[in-house]
FIBASE-78795 format. One record per residue (C-alpha): x, y, z; residue number from 1. Coordinates in steps of 0.001 Angstrom, whole numbers, plus 524288, in hexadecimal, padded with zeros to 5 digits. Layout:
residues N
ATOM     x     y     z   i
ATOM     X     Y     Z NUM
...
***
This chain:
residues 643
ATOM     x     y     z   i
ATOM 9A710 29725 EBB89   1
ATOM 99F81 2939D EC9C6   2
ATOM 993E0 29D49 ECA25   3
ATOM 997F1 29F39 ED7F6   4
ATOM 9A3F2 2A422 ED615   5
ATOM 99E6A 2ADDB ECC8F   6
ATOM 99999 2B652 ED77B   7
ATOM 9A624 2B635 EDE2C   8
ATOM 9AEE8 2C234 EDAFE   9
ATOM 9BBB3 2C848 EE0D1  10
ATOM 9BB39 2D723 EE0C2  11
ATOM 9C830 2DED1 EE232  12
ATOM 9C877 2EC59 EE538  13
ATOM 9C981 2F268 ED879  14
ATOM 9BEB0 2EAA6 ED5F7  15
ATOM 9C3F7 2DFF3 ECCEB  16
ATOM 9BB4D 2D520 ECEB7  17
ATOM 9C2AC 2C65A ECCAF  18
ATOM 9B920 2B9F4 EC8A9  19
ATOM 9BB65 2AF1B ED1F5  20
ATOM 9BFD1 2A724 EC6BE  21
ATOM 9CAA1 2AE6E EC426  22
ATOM 9D03D 2AE0C ED213  23
ATOM 9CF36 29E81 ED05C  24
ATOM 9D725 29FAF EC441  25
ATOM 9E131 2A7DF EC94C  26
ATOM 9E185 29EEC ED53B  27
ATOM 9E513 2944E ECCDF  28
ATOM 9EED2 29B15 EC347  29
ATOM 9F5EF 29F56 ED130  30
ATOM 9F75D 290F4 ED4FA  31
ATOM 9FC23 28C2A EC6C0  32
ATOM A0728 297FB EC800  33
ATOM A0B0D 29250 ED53B  34
ATOM A0D97 28567 ECFA3  35
ATOM A13FC 289DE EC41B  36
ATOM A1CD9 2927A ECDB7  37
ATOM A1869 2A02E EC931  38
ATOM A1771 2AAD7 ED125  39
ATOM A0827 2AD31 ED427  40
ATOM A0AEE 2BCD0 ED274  41
ATOM A0E33 2BB2F EC398  42
ATOM A03B0 2B968 EB7BA  43
ATOM A0EB2 2B836 EAE18  44
ATOM A1A99 2B12B EAF4A  45
ATOM A2715 2B84A EA754  46
ATOM A30C3 2B00D E9EFC  47
ATOM A3DB8 2AFDA EA3F2  48
ATOM A497E 2B80D E9FAF  49
ATOM A4F06 2AB03 E986B  50
ATOM A431C 2A83B E90CC  51
ATOM A430A 2B73B E8B42  52
ATOM A50D7 2B59A E862B  53
ATOM A4CDC 2A7C3 E7EDB  54
ATOM A4227 2AE67 E77F8  55
ATOM A497A 2BC38 E7535  56
ATOM A532A 2B4B1 E6DF5  57
ATOM A4BF9 2AAA8 E690B  58
ATOM A440E 2B59F E62A6  59
ATOM A510F 2BD1E E5FB2  60
ATOM A5626 2B083 E57FE  61
ATOM A4920 2AF52 E5011  62
ATOM A4A44 2BD4A E4C3E  63
ATOM A5714 2BAD4 E4668  64
ATOM A5270 2B0D4 E3F5F  65
ATOM A481E 2B639 E39FC  66
ATOM A504C 2C1F6 E35E0  67
ATOM A5AAD 2BA14 E2F48  68
ATOM A511D 2B256 E2787  69
ATOM A4B80 2BECD E22A9  70
ATOM A57F4 2C4DE E1DB5  71
ATOM A5BD3 2B718 E16B2  72
ATOM A4E7E 2B896 E1015  73
ATOM A4E3A 2C797 E0DC1  74
ATOM A5C0C 2C8DB E0AB0  75
ATOM A64E1 2BDC9 E0895  76
ATOM A5AB3 2B5FC E0033  77
ATOM A52C4 2C17B DFB9C  78
ATOM A5744 2BDBF DED14  79
ATOM A571B 2B039 DEE1F  80
ATOM A4871 2AFAD DF277  81
ATOM A4493 2BA62 DE9BC  82
ATOM A4A22 2B2FC DDD43  83
ATOM A417B 2A558 DE3E6  84
ATOM A3582 2ADC0 DE471  85
ATOM A387D 2B26E DD68F  86
ATOM A3A3B 2A647 DD385  87
ATOM A2EAF 2A011 DD764  88
ATOM A27C6 2ACD0 DD11B  89
ATOM A2E09 2AC56 DC3FE  90
ATOM A308C 2A041 DBBF4  91
ATOM A3A46 2A031 DB0C0  92
ATOM A38F4 2973E DA72E  93
ATOM A41F7 294B6 D9B30  94
ATOM A3DE9 29668 D8C8C  95
ATOM A462A 28ADD D84FC  96
ATOM A4E72 2914A D79B8  97
ATOM A4C7D 289F1 D6CA2  98
ATOM A57DF 2819E D6949  99
ATOM A6138 28573 D6054 100
ATOM A5F8A 27BA8 D52EF 101
ATOM A6B61 273C9 D4BB5 102
ATOM A6C36 273DF D3CAC 103
ATOM A7620 26EAA D32ED 104
ATOM A7CC0 27569 D29E3 105
ATOM A7185 27823 D1FA9 106
ATOM A68EC 27CC1 D2965 107
ATOM A61BB 26F81 D2B4E 108
ATOM A5BF6 26F60 D38DF 109
ATOM A6114 2633D D41C5 110
ATOM A59C0 26486 D4DAA 111
ATOM A4AEE 26B6E D50F1 112
ATOM A4530 27055 D5E05 113
ATOM A376B 26A2D D6187 114
ATOM A2EA7 26E3C D6CB4 115
ATOM A2E22 2642C D7838 116
ATOM A27AF 26524 D8485 117
ATOM A2D02 2641A D936C 118
ATOM A239E 2627A DA024 119
ATOM A2BC9 268CF DAAE6 120
ATOM A28B9 26C61 DB99A 121
ATOM A2AC0 2792F DBF84 122
ATOM A2D1A 274B8 DCE88 123
ATOM A28CC 2836D DD291 124
ATOM A1C07 281F5 DCE4C 125
ATOM A19C3 27484 DD252 126
ATOM A0FA3 272E6 DDCA2 127
ATOM A1421 27393 DE903 128
ATOM A09D7 26AA8 DEFDD 129
ATOM A0C1A 25CB2 DED9F 130
ATOM 9FECE 25771 DE9C8 131
ATOM A0019 2606C DDF07 132
ATOM A0C7D 25D20 DD9EE 133
ATOM A064D 24F29 DD8BB 134
ATOM 9FB1D 251DD DD232 135
ATOM A02E1 258FF DC895 136
ATOM A0DF5 24F64 DC72B 137
ATOM A03F0 245D6 DC4CF 138
ATOM 9FDDD 24B75 DBA41 139
ATOM A0BD6 24CB0 DB3B5 140
ATOM A0E4F 24006 DB714 141
ATOM A0380 23934 DB017 142
ATOM A056B 241BB DA3CC 143
ATOM A147D 23F02 DA21A 144
ATOM A119D 2311E DA596 145
ATOM A1CCF 23322 DAF73 146
ATOM A1B67 22D32 DBD3C 147
ATOM A183B 235D9 DC928 148
ATOM A2433 232F6 DD152 149
ATOM A2D3C 233C8 DC517 150
ATOM A28C8 2411F DC213 151
ATOM A282E 24471 DD2B9 152
ATOM A35F1 24042 DD1C8 153
ATOM A3931 247C7 DC6B1 154
ATOM A35D7 25511 DCB40 155
ATOM A3BC2 2524E DD805 156
ATOM A493E 24F59 DD376 157
ATOM A496B 25A81 DCA1A 158
ATOM A50B6 266CC DD059 159
ATOM A4D77 27504 DCBB5 160
ATOM A3F3E 27A25 DC950 161
ATOM A3D41 27314 DBC67 162
ATOM A3AC2 264CB DBA0A 163
ATOM A3870 25E88 DAB02 164
ATOM A2F67 2555F DADEC 165
ATOM A2F1D 24FAB DA07A 166
ATOM A3511 253CE D926F 167
ATOM A311C 25678 D851B 168
ATOM A22DD 25010 D8976 169
ATOM A1AFE 249F7 D7E9F 170
ATOM A0FFD 250E9 D76F9 171
ATOM A04EE 24728 D7E7D 172
ATOM A0A34 24A38 D8AD5 173
ATOM A0CDE 259E4 D8883 174
ATOM 9FDB7 25AFD D8557 175
ATOM 9FA9C 252C4 D917A 176
ATOM A03F0 25C30 D9A65 177
ATOM 9FF3C 2691F D946C 178
ATOM 9F0E7 264FD D972F 179
ATOM 9F472 26355 DA747 180
ATOM A0016 26D4F DA683 181
ATOM 9F75A 27777 DAF1B 182
ATOM 9F4C5 26CE5 DB815 183
ATOM A047D 26A71 DBA75 184
ATOM A099D 2769A DC357 185
ATOM A186A 27725 DC0B8 186
ATOM A162B 26F35 DB517 187
ATOM A1B64 27712 DA6C2 188
ATOM A1B0D 27289 D9848 189
ATOM A286C 27628 D932F 190
ATOM A2A21 277D8 D84E7 191
ATOM A384D 2754F D7EC4 192
ATOM A3EC1 26F47 D745F 193
ATOM A4626 262E1 D6FA7 194
ATOM A4E86 2605D D645D 195
ATOM A4A19 258E9 D57C5 196
ATOM A561C 2546A D5244 197
ATOM A556F 25171 D41A6 198
ATOM A5B0E 2440E D3FAA 199
ATOM A5E56 24280 D4C8C 200
ATOM A68DD 2388F D4C39 201
ATOM A6F3D 23C65 D4156 202
ATOM A733C 2480D D47B4 203
ATOM A72EC 244D0 D568F 204
ATOM A81F8 245B9 D5866 205
ATOM A82C0 25373 D53AF 206
ATOM A75EF 25990 D5868 207
ATOM A7602 2524B D6420 208
ATOM A6A6F 253F1 D6C71 209
ATOM A6250 25BD8 D76E5 210
ATOM A5D1C 25776 D858D 211
ATOM A5597 259BD D9105 212
ATOM A6089 263F3 D994F 213
ATOM A66E8 25D2F DA520 214
ATOM A6726 2614D DB23C 215
ATOM A75EC 264AA DB060 216
ATOM A74C7 26CAC DA261 217
ATOM A6992 27513 DAA1F 218
ATOM A7495 27820 DB44F 219
ATOM A7DB3 27D4A DA7FE 220
ATOM A7020 28380 D9CC3 221
ATOM A6BC0 28B78 DA925 222
ATOM A616B 291F0 D9F21 223
ATOM A5A8B 284C7 D9C8A 224
ATOM A5031 27BDE DA107 225
ATOM A4E61 26F50 DA71C 226
ATOM A464A 26CAE D9C4D 227
ATOM A4FDB 270AA D90B8 228
ATOM A572B 26885 D85A2 229
ATOM A660B 26BB8 D84BD 230
ATOM A6EF4 26591 D7AEB 231
ATOM A7507 25906 D7FFA 232
ATOM A7C4F 2530E D741D 233
ATOM A826E 25802 D67D0 234
ATOM A8080 26559 D63A8 235
ATOM A7522 268D3 D6B1A 236
ATOM A7F46 26699 D7677 237
ATOM A8BB7 26E1F D6FBF 238
ATOM A82A3 278BB D6DBB 239
ATOM A7A63 2787C D783A 240
ATOM A7B86 28834 D7BE9 241
ATOM A7928 28BDA D6DD2 242
ATOM A6C65 2822E D6AB7 243
ATOM A674E 2862E D765D 244
ATOM A6385 2933F D7573 245
ATOM A5F61 29C97 D82F5 246
ATOM A5353 29A1C D8A56 247
ATOM A4813 2A3BF D8E4B 248
ATOM A4371 2A6D8 D9A4B 249
ATOM A3422 2A787 D9BBB 250
ATOM A3064 2AD98 DAA8A 251
ATOM A23E3 2AA23 DB09B 252
ATOM A1F7F 2B0E1 DBD14 253
ATOM A15AF 2A9B4 DC701 254
ATOM A0FD9 2AD24 DD301 255
ATOM A0FBE 2A438 DE07F 256
ATOM A050F 29C01 DDBF3 257
ATOM A0CE8 298F2 DCF7D 258
ATOM A0438 2A063 DC617 259
ATOM A0A98 2A751 DB9E8 260
ATOM A0949 2B514 DBBB2 261
ATOM A12C6 2BB8E DB0AB 262
ATOM A1CC2 2B5DB DA758 263
ATOM A28B4 2BD0B D9FE2 264
ATOM A3281 2B7F1 D956E 265
ATOM A3F9F 2BB0C D9C31 266
ATOM A4766 2B592 D916E 267
ATOM A4643 2B2AA D8221 268
ATOM A4AD8 2A45C D7F50 269
ATOM A553B 2A534 D73A9 270
ATOM A56BA 29AD1 D6979 271
ATOM A6210 29158 D69DB 272
ATOM A6BC6 29356 D5D85 273
ATOM A6B65 28965 D5248 274
ATOM A77BC 281C1 D4DDE 275
ATOM A7AF4 2804C D3E98 276
ATOM A8362 27433 D3DF1 277
ATOM A8E0A 27256 D3423 278
ATOM A8721 26423 D3185 279
ATOM A8128 26029 D2542 280
ATOM A7611 2580B D29A9 281
ATOM A7446 250D2 D1C84 282
ATOM A828F 24CFD D1C76 283
ATOM A7F82 247A8 D2C40 284
ATOM A73FD 23E31 D273E 285
ATOM A7C98 23A60 D1B9E 286
ATOM A8835 23773 D24DC 287
ATOM A7F23 22FA7 D2F14 288
ATOM A781F 2290D D23E3 289
ATOM A8558 2235F D1E65 290
ATOM A8B0F 22048 D2B4A 291
ATOM A7E35 2184E D308F 292
ATOM A7FEF 210AC D2209 293
ATOM A8E44 20C78 D25EB 294
ATOM A8BCC 20987 D3342 295
ATOM A811D 1FFA8 D2FCA 296
ATOM A87AB 1FAB2 D23FE 297
ATOM A934B 1F6F2 D2C2B 298
ATOM A8D80 1F55A D38D1 299
ATOM A9399 1FF0D D415F 300
ATOM A8C47 2077F D4AB4 301
ATOM A94AD 214B1 D4D0E 302
ATOM A9AEB 21E35 D4412 303
ATOM A9BF3 22BFE D4094 304
ATOM A9B83 23590 D377B 305
ATOM AA0CE 2444B D35B9 306
ATOM AA1FF 24E2C D2D23 307
ATOM AAB15 25C1E D2DE9 308
ATOM AAB52 266FE D23CC 309
ATOM ABA6C 269B5 D24CC 310
ATOM AB8DA 27778 D223E 311
ATOM AB20B 27A51 D2E46 312
ATOM AB15B 26EC2 D383B 313
ATOM AA37E 26FB2 D348B 314
ATOM A9C66 260BF D38B8 315
ATOM A93F6 25DB6 D2C4F 316
ATOM A8E80 24F0A D33B0 317
ATOM A920C 24833 D3FBF 318
ATOM A8C9D 23AB0 D40DF 319
ATOM A9063 231FB D4C71 320
ATOM A88C3 2251E D4BD1 321
ATOM A805A 21F7F D521B 322
ATOM A7902 22B46 D545E 323
ATOM A6C88 22D7D D5CEA 324
ATOM A5F6B 2355F D5D14 325
ATOM A613D 240A5 D643E 326
ATOM A532F 24539 D6453 327
ATOM A51EA 23B6A D6DF2 328
ATOM A57A3 243C8 D77DC 329
ATOM A51F3 24F71 D73AF 330
ATOM A456F 24C5A D7819 331
ATOM A4A70 244A9 D84AA 332
ATOM A3EE0 23B47 D850C 333
ATOM A4492 22E14 D7EE7 334
ATOM A4B58 229A5 D89CB 335
ATOM A4CAF 21AD6 D8549 336
ATOM A5186 21ED5 D782F 337
ATOM A5B66 22933 D7D82 338
ATOM A6255 21E6B D886E 339
ATOM A60F0 214B3 D7B69 340
ATOM A6A49 21FAA D7505 341
ATOM A724A 21F88 D81E2 342
ATOM A73AF 211F5 D8294 343
ATOM A7637 20E15 D74F5 344
ATOM A8521 207FC D7498 345
ATOM A8883 20E06 D66E1 346
ATOM A8656 21C54 D6F53 347
ATOM A7F46 222DC D64ED 348
ATOM A80BA 230F9 D6BF2 349
ATOM A8EA6 22F37 D6AC2 350
ATOM A935E 238A1 D5EF2 351
ATOM A9CF5 23104 D5B0E 352
ATOM AA381 23C7A D5107 353
ATOM AA7E0 2453E D5D5D 354
ATOM AA92A 23CA1 D67C9 355
ATOM AABE0 22F32 D6219 356
ATOM ABAE7 22D65 D6371 357
ATOM AC1BB 222CC D598D 358
ATOM ACD3C 21BA2 D5504 359
ATOM ACE5D 22407 D47A2 360
ATOM AD73A 218FA D3F0E 361
ATOM ADE54 21F60 D31F0 362
ATOM AD59C 22A1A D34A1 363
ATOM AE194 22FF8 D3CA8 364
ATOM AEC18 22FE3 D2F2E 365
ATOM AE72D 23C55 D284D 366
ATOM AEAE8 2417F D367C 367
ATOM AF6BA 239F0 D374E 368
ATOM AFA60 23E98 D2922 369
ATOM AFAA8 24BA9 D2C13 370
ATOM B0274 24B38 D3903 371
ATOM B0C80 2432E D31B5 372
ATOM B0D90 24E0F D26D0 373
ATOM B0EC0 2588A D30FD 374
ATOM B17F6 2529A D38EC 375
ATOM B2126 2503A D2A34 376
ATOM B2367 2424F D2EF3 377
ATOM B230C 23E95 D20A7 378
ATOM B1F84 24553 D14AF 379
ATOM B1294 2443D D0BC7 380
ATOM B1B97 23AD1 D020C 381
ATOM B2234 2317D D0D7B 382
ATOM B1CFC 223FE D0ACE 383
ATOM B1CA3 219BF D1559 384
ATOM B1C08 20C59 D1177 385
ATOM B0F09 204E5 D185E 386
ATOM B1109 1F5E8 D1962 387
ATOM B04F9 1F40F D1EA0 388
ATOM B0B7D 1F507 D2CD3 389
ATOM B16B8 1F809 D35CA 390
ATOM B1CFA 1F1B2 D3F6F 391
ATOM B2386 1F79C D4C87 392
ATOM B2C8D 1F043 D5532 393
ATOM B2AEF 1F11E D651F 394
ATOM B3127 1FBC7 D6B15 395
ATOM B3756 1F3DC D745E 396
ATOM B36CB 1E49C D7033 397
ATOM B3898 1E49D D5F23 398
ATOM B3355 1D618 D5DA7 399
ATOM B26F6 1DC02 D5F4D 400
ATOM B2205 1E333 D5378 401
ATOM B1564 1EBAC D52E6 402
ATOM B0D5F 1ECD3 D46AA 403
ATOM B05F0 1F753 D417A 404
ATOM AFEA1 1F400 D3474 405
ATOM AF803 1FB09 D2929 406
ATOM AEB9F 1F702 D22CA 407
ATOM AF268 1F4AA D16D8 408
ATOM B0088 1F60B D0FB8 409
ATOM B0136 20244 D094D 410
ATOM B0E4C 20363 D0511 411
ATOM B11C1 20FFD D0242 412
ATOM B0B53 21A80 D0753 413
ATOM B0DF2 22B04 D093B 414
ATOM B0418 232BA D1239 415
ATOM AFA24 23574 D094F 416
ATOM AF736 22619 D0633 417
ATOM AF921 22397 D154E 418
ATOM AEDD9 22C8D D176C 419
ATOM AE52D 2269A D09FD 420
ATOM AE992 21877 D0DF5 421
ATOM AE9D6 21961 D1C46 422
ATOM AF54A 21217 D1E39 423
ATOM AF85B 210F6 D2B72 424
ATOM B06DE 20CF5 D2A4E 425
ATOM B08B1 21951 D261B 426
ATOM B0329 220D9 D3158 427
ATOM B0AEE 21650 D3A0C 428
ATOM B171B 21A6A D357A 429
ATOM B1316 229FC D35D5 430
ATOM B0CD0 228AE D4289 431
ATOM B1481 22178 D4C02 432
ATOM B2340 22013 D436A 433
ATOM B2861 21336 D3C0C 434
ATOM B359B 20ECC D36E5 435
ATOM B3B7E 21C6D D37FE 436
ATOM B2F86 2261D D3270 437
ATOM B2C27 22E83 D3E72 438
ATOM B1E44 22F18 D419C 439
ATOM B1612 23831 D49F0 440
ATOM B159A 2321B D55A9 441
ATOM B09A1 231C9 D5F2A 442
ATOM B0B48 23F18 D6323 443
ATOM B0B52 24702 D57EB 444
ATOM B015F 23D55 D530E 445
ATOM AF840 24232 D5E9A 446
ATOM AFB6C 25218 D5BC7 447
ATOM AF83F 250C0 D4D83 448
ATOM AEA50 24881 D50B7 449
ATOM AE7F5 252C1 D5AE8 450
ATOM AEA76 25E52 D50EB 451
ATOM AE024 257EC D4679 452
ATOM AD660 25853 D51F0 453
ATOM AD696 24999 D5819 454
ATOM AD612 2482F D6711 455
ATOM ACF23 253C2 D69D6 456
ATOM AC140 2593F D675E 457
ATOM ABE30 25F85 D5C57 458
ATOM AB53B 26A13 D6247 459
ATOM AAB00 264CF D5B1D 460
ATOM A9C93 26AF9 D5ECF 461
ATOM A987A 2602A D651C 462
ATOM A9704 25A79 D70E5 463
ATOM A9F51 24FDA D7756 464
ATOM AA9BC 24E55 D6EF6 465
ATOM AB62D 2442B D70AA 466
ATOM AC325 24895 D6E87 467
ATOM ACA27 23B5D D6BF2 468
ATOM AD58F 23729 D6CE4 469
ATOM AE33C 236B8 D6B75 470
ATOM AED93 22DB6 D7174 471
ATOM AFAD0 22FD4 D75B3 472
ATOM B07C4 229FA D7D58 473
ATOM B0336 23157 D8A69 474
ATOM AF42B 22C98 D88F4 475
ATOM AF84D 21E19 D8723 476
ATOM B006C 21E92 D932F 477
ATOM AF7FA 2239D D9BFD 478
ATOM AECD3 21DCD D98A4 479
ATOM AF09C 20FB7 D91ED 480
ATOM AFB8E 20FB9 D9AF9 481
ATOM B046D 20A84 D8E28 482
ATOM B0F24 21348 D8640 483
ATOM B0BBA 21859 D7862 484
ATOM B121E 21078 D6E71 485
ATOM B14EE 21236 D5F2E 486
ATOM B0A99 20879 D5BA5 487
ATOM B01D6 2127C D61DD 488
ATOM B06EB 21E54 D594B 489
ATOM B03A0 2143E D4E6E 490
ATOM AF71E 211BA D522A 491
ATOM AF446 22035 D53BE 492
ATOM AF8D0 223F2 D4643 493
ATOM AEE2D 21B45 D41C0 494
ATOM AE383 2209A D494C 495
ATOM AE439 212FD D5245 496
ATOM AE6FB 21285 D6029 497
ATOM AE3AD 21ABA D6B3E 498
ATOM ADD87 226A8 D636C 499
ATOM ACF89 22B46 D63A5 500
ATOM ACA62 23446 D593B 501
ATOM ABA39 23A18 D568D 502
ATOM AB612 23C4E D4881 503
ATOM AB4CC 24907 D4B5E 504
ATOM AC1EB 24A4C D4C8C 505
ATOM AC605 24152 D4105 506
ATOM ABC3D 249E4 D38DC 507
ATOM AC1DF 258D0 D3E7C 508
ATOM ACFE5 25329 D3B10 509
ATOM ACC57 24FC9 D2D67 510
ATOM AC741 25CBD D2A18 511
ATOM AD33B 262BF D2E55 512
ATOM ADBB3 25A0C D253B 513
ATOM ACF1F 25C43 D1B94 514
ATOM AD0D1 26B4B D1D74 515
ATOM ADF7F 26D4E D1E8B 516
ATOM AE202 26DAD D2C07 517
ATOM AD864 273D0 D3255 518
ATOM AD27F 26C7C D3DB6 519
ATOM AC3C7 2716D D3FC9 520
ATOM ABBD0 2708B D4C33 521
ATOM AB017 2686A D475D 522
ATOM AA3F8 26F4B D4937 523
ATOM A9529 26BAF D479F 524
ATOM A8FC8 279D8 D48DA 525
ATOM A90AD 282B1 D3E74 526
ATOM A8801 28BED D422E 527
ATOM A8029 29212 D4DA9 528
ATOM A7506 29A31 D4894 529
ATOM A68D2 29FCD D5067 530
ATOM A59A8 2A2B0 D4ADA 531
ATOM A4EF3 29BA7 D4411 532
ATOM A51FD 2928E D36F0 533
ATOM A4C96 29F2E D2EE8 534
ATOM A55C7 2A7EC D34A5 535
ATOM A61AE 2A2D3 D3A10 536
ATOM A6DBD 2AB89 D3E90 537
ATOM A7BB2 2A666 D40FC 538
ATOM A7FD6 2A9A8 D4D37 539
ATOM A8CE3 2A0B0 D4CEC 540
ATOM A9300 2995C D4480 541
ATOM A9C96 2900F D44D4 542
ATOM AAB98 29205 D40B2 543
ATOM AB406 2869E D3BFF 544
ATOM ABD04 2866B D47CE 545
ATOM ACC2C 2818B D4440 546
ATOM AD0E1 27A05 D4F8B 547
ATOM ADF67 27A0B D49AD 548
ATOM AE5E8 27ADC D3A9F 549
ATOM AF334 27A4D D3498 550
ATOM AF6B9 26EC7 D3E65 551
ATOM AF946 266CC D310A 552
ATOM AFEA9 26D19 D26CF 553
ATOM AF693 26F61 D1A3E 554
ATOM AFFD6 266A2 D10F4 555
ATOM AFF87 25B4C D1BE8 556
ATOM AF047 25B0F D1AD1 557
ATOM AEF72 25ABE D0C3A 558
ATOM AF80A 24ECD D0C79 559
ATOM AEEED 248CD D1655 560
ATOM AE244 24D98 D0D80 561
ATOM AEA80 24783 D00E2 562
ATOM AEAAA 23AD4 D08DC 563
ATOM ADD0E 23A9A D0D25 564
ATOM AD979 23D53 D0052 565
ATOM ADFFF 22FDD CFBAD 566
ATOM AD9BC 228D1 D049C 567
ATOM ACD04 22D27 CFD26 568
ATOM AD1B4 228DA CEF8A 569
ATOM ADC28 21D72 CF27B 570
ATOM ADAD2 21A98 D0056 571
ATOM AD32D 2171A D0C6F 572
ATOM AC5A0 21F7A D07F4 573
ATOM AC675 21D59 CFAC1 574
ATOM AB785 21A22 CFB91 575
ATOM AB61F 229A8 CFBC3 576
ATOM ABCF8 22A35 CEF87 577
ATOM AB060 22BF0 CE81C 578
ATOM AAA30 23685 CEFFF 579
ATOM AA349 24127 CE88F 580
ATOM AB080 249F8 CEC9B 581
ATOM ABECA 247C1 CF0AE 582
ATOM AC005 2431A CFDD5 583
ATOM ACCB0 23FED D07A6 584
ATOM ACA84 235A2 D109B 585
ATOM AD097 22C71 D1C45 586
ATOM ACABD 22103 D225A 587
ATOM ACDA9 21A4A D2F88 588
ATOM AC9FC 20DDB D35A5 589
ATOM ACD09 20CE3 D43A1 590
ATOM ACD45 1FDC3 D4BC6 591
ATOM AC31A 1FFA7 D5765 592
ATOM AC465 1F945 D648A 593
ATOM ABAE5 1EE00 D5F3D 594
ATOM AC16B 1E3B5 D552F 595
ATOM AC059 1E5DC D4804 596
ATOM AB895 1F11F D487E 597
ATOM ABD11 200B9 D43DC 598
ATOM AB8E4 20CE9 D44DC 599
ATOM AB955 211CC D3522 600
ATOM ABCD7 22022 D31DE 601
ATOM ABDA2 2284D D2554 602
ATOM ABEF7 236E6 D2531 603
ATOM ABC07 23E5D D18E6 604
ATOM ABE5B 24C84 D1474 605
ATOM AB845 2516F D05B7 606
ATOM AB876 25671 CFD03 607
ATOM AC892 253EB CFC93 608
ATOM ACAFE 260D4 CF677 609
ATOM AC313 26A43 CFE8D 610
ATOM ABDBE 261F3 D0B60 611
ATOM AB12A 26571 D1019 612
ATOM AAD0B 2596D D16A1 613
ATOM AB3E1 24FB2 D20D8 614
ATOM AAD52 2444A D22C4 615
ATOM AB2D3 23A7F D2F76 616
ATOM AAA03 22CD0 D306E 617
ATOM AAC97 222D2 D3B17 618
ATOM AA6D4 215C6 D3C38 619
ATOM AA8C6 20F04 D4AF5 620
ATOM AAA63 200DF D4BE3 621
ATOM AAB5A 1FBD5 D3D21 622
ATOM AACFE 1ED55 D3D8A 623
ATOM AB994 1E8DC D357C 624
ATOM ABEB2 1F2DD D2B8B 625
ATOM AB353 1F7E8 D2549 626
ATOM AB20F 2035D D1D15 627
ATOM AA873 20B2A D23FF 628
ATOM AAAF5 219D0 D2462 629
ATOM AAE7E 21BDF D1688 630
ATOM AA1AC 217F6 D10CA 631
ATOM A9B20 2222C D19CE 632
ATOM AA363 22D6E D1683 633
ATOM AA28F 22A80 D08EB 634
ATOM A935D 2296E D0903 635
ATOM A9322 23696 D1011 636
ATOM A9C14 23DAA D070B 637
ATOM A95E5 23853 CFB8A 638
ATOM A8895 23EAC CFF7B 639
ATOM A90E5 24BD9 D0506 640
ATOM A95AC 24E99 CF8C0 641
ATOM A89B7 24989 CEFE7 642
ATOM A7E5F 250A4 CF5B8 643
***
């Protein structure tokens, strides 16, 4: 301030002094007000009425919004946020139940549980900072020898909190992970169990295999984790609910920083139940050995053996070749081997016993004979002359003649001999009718085949069973756009033409002939048990289930059995006549789509007087008319009754 102004002061009457610089500043302020058009008498400018209203409504709206949000958080979404808070505070972990094991009929254990270890990421415990994540993932990437980008992609693309990073890690990798696991926030090593199948290729089509649960399966099995194994095929799949048991739950409480505060066992794990099969594991091995030897000797690739107890429906053996190593699928670590199996043109995973559909050839004749006798088309003593063929004129053009041949002339034959020597002409005549002799006709043939269980699922306790197929005029008209002919009925009468039947249907139908007329549901599992090997207790016994009975008179079935016995003593199955016990059998040969190739069948039951086993053998694509199935059946039954 100018020192001369310092001494200049203005004094008012009330003695208040005003400094000169205040006067100067006040003067400047008045000038500014004048420029702005503000009254010099006002020190403050009041807000307009319009502005006041704007501010008021703004604050009102803001208040309403804040109230609504508070209402939503405190009232409407209260439970949701309480759950989220609890979820962040409490973590539930499944305790895997021990999977049930499987025994044969003599309590030989066919599958074991062995420990396995998986690396799992819990996203909620993963660091939030990107640089921390990067450090951890680089360590994991090096240990697993997995590209870092692949690891990141796997985590990003996995929905849910848990990510299965690596399953069934090797022993060496496990050691490296355990040494570093405390540095790997969010990562845990989970103990699991995988299946170890004994003689895997011998039992693969019966036992099936387990594999990692898929996202779709996880939606069905709510109490499973993404790192769990479940049944994928065979008994493992069919009895998944029985074998898998019930998972336990272990709850851990953590603070805001992720530090563990407490732990609690919420639910104890319950081990799965065990299965006891009708299966005779030694018979299964012998059946496999005999079939493999035959396939090799005749240069064939595919075949089946299935044995059934005609009194219970229990499956004693079930072989489908080629087979596969089901242990490969249980570990899930041999992708190349798995791809080889999937790409194999012989389709080794296909269970031909229950899903393969084939022409039966003369295997059909005992069923045809049962229907003929039941319908009283002839007496058991009625003979028909077989000159080796029948000839039928065209319905509208007598100059056209169709010839249906037998494999040889048999002369005069009754129904017993017709079965024993497999006489085509006899079954042409009684199937479709010929020279005044009434035949069954297609409708009755289909009806009786259906009564024996052909063309429908048997109900065996294995997944992916096929129905087979029985043709009829309606089907042919609708699908092939052609009328059904008498020739079609003749072909059907000897197991040729359009029908397709599974080996399990064949063995079940012949069991009905052997046991006096009870069509039984085939069953692999005999009993469900619980407990350890030393203290087992029965949970459920699988009782024989009769699908139907008394649809063929006992006297008629006795005649059919006598015809099959003749097949062994003097007919097409005479190779079996020197077995240690009496037997009855029927062979079958069916043409395939490839010229000079046939499906070769035989079905046997023994002992003849009181059958305890029915055995069906079928070998696919046998070149020329080689005898293929009979030697297999003979070798198996010789071993079975001599052991």
